[in-house]
N, C-alpha and C positions, 0 to 999 in steps of 0.2 A: 516655533513649535506648534502653535495653533493651526497654521496652514498645513503642516504635516499631519496633524490629527484629523483635520477635515478631509484631506486626501485619503487617509487610511479608512475613515468612515465611509467615504464614497466608494472605495474599493471593496469594502465589506458588503455594502448594499448591492453593488453590481454582482458580486459573486453569489450572494444570497438569492438574488433574482434569477440568475442563471440556473442555480440548483433547484429553485422552485419550479422553473419550467421543466427541468429534467424530471423532477419528482412527479409532475403531471403527465410525463411521457410526451411532452410537446417538444419533440426534437427540432422542429423547424424554428420555434421560438428560442430554444436553447442555443442553437448555432449562431443566432444573431448577436449573441453576447461575445462571440469569438471573433478575433481579427481574421481577415481573409487568409493571412499567411500564418495561421495558428501553428504552434510547435508543440508536439506531444513527446514527452520523455517518460518512459515506463521503466521502473526498476527491473533489471534483468534482461531488458531488450537492448542489444548492442548498438542500435541506431535510432535516430529520431524519426518520428512520423510527422507528416505535415498536412495541414489543411482542414477546413470545416468538414469536407466530405468524409475524410478518413475518421475524424472524431465521431461523426454521426454514425458511420458504419459500425465502429467499435461499440458505441453506446447502444445502438439497436440490437446488436448481437448479444450483448450482455442482458438487456431487458427481455429479449426473446428466450434466453436460457433461464431466466429467473423473472417471469412476468409479474409476480406478486411482490417483487423486491421493495423493501421499505428503506428509505434513506433517513438516517438520523444524524443531524449535525451535532457533534458533541463539543467541539471547540472551533472557533474561528477568530482569528486576529490578524491584524495587518500592520505593516510598517513600510514606509516609503512606497515602493511600487509592488510589494509582495503581499499576498494573502495566504495564510496557512490555515488548513482545514483538517480536522480529524472527524471522520465519518464512521458510523456503524451501519452496515448493510445486513439485512436479514430477508430471507425469502426461501422459495422452494424451487429446486432444480427440476423443471418440467420441459426444458428444451436443451438442444445440444450445446455443450460448452467446451471449447477447446478440444473438440474431437470426442468428448465424452457424452454418450447418450443419456437421455433423461433418467434420473433415478428416483425422483419424487422425494429426495432427502432435503431436509431443511439446512440452510446455511446461515451462519451468523459470524461476521468477521469485521475487521477494522481496515480502514484505508487512511493513509496519511498523505496529504496532498499539499502542494505549494503552487500558487498561481502568480504569474507576473502580469501586471496591468499596464497597458500603454494606450494612450489616446482614447480612454474611456471604454476599452474593450479588453477581454482576456486574451493576452498575446501568447502565453506559454504556460504549460503545466508540467509538473513533475509529480508522478504518482508512485507511491510505495505501498501497494496493496498487499495484504497478507494472503497471497495466492496459495501458499502451502497449506494454510488452514482450510481454505475453500475447497481445494482439491482433496484434502483428507476428508472433509465433511461429505463430499459427494461420492467418496469411495474410490476416487481415481488414484490416490496415494494412500496405501494402507497405514493405518494409525500405528501399527507395530513398527513400521519403518521410521516413523517420526520419533517414537520412543527410543529406538536403537540409535538414531542420529544424536539424540540428546545425551544418551548414556555414553556414546563414543567420545564426546567432548570431555566427560569426566574421567574416562579411562586414561586419557593422556595425562591429566593432572595427577591421577592416582599413581600411574607409572613413574612420573617425574618425582613425586613425593617418596615413593619406595626407593628409587635410585639415590636420592639425596640421603635418606635414612641409612641405606646400605653403605654409602660413602662415609658418613659420619661414624657409623659403627666400626667400619674397617679402620678408619683413622685412630679411633680410640683403642681398638684391640692392638694395632701395630705399635702405638705409642706405649701401651702397657707392657708389651713383650720387649720392646727396646730398652726398658729400664733395667 
């Protein structure tokens, strides 16, 4: 158990150091923490991306879109060869982001990330960032659409409840008439 705890602490230290380099915008140092055959898994993207160069290009594009972005690690823990991280990102949209021109709007959102450590490097990542929130905050996705999506989920349950109530009432009425 102690050996596993030491490995977990080493994995956390490695991940913290990688994110410290990223926070300094030192992309060259950050990629050195990644294995050469690094694997990128992004929620909503149907295929994996590979390599340090791809990771760096994605990171630079993000930091170019939000040059004042602040990274706040809210949770980080590890077990075996995995490190889980919950981040808060906040910054200003002053560069192009996913085809959206700069708006000057502030963003504040969460990212949930899992990293696999192998041979003293970060070998793979799974990222589940709250992209809908960031797109809403920069105005690329109207907030009213987000509200309508949320309400649509409740309409289904409301309709199901009404259907069930109508069925119970019909059964009661029919059983009363049948007497």
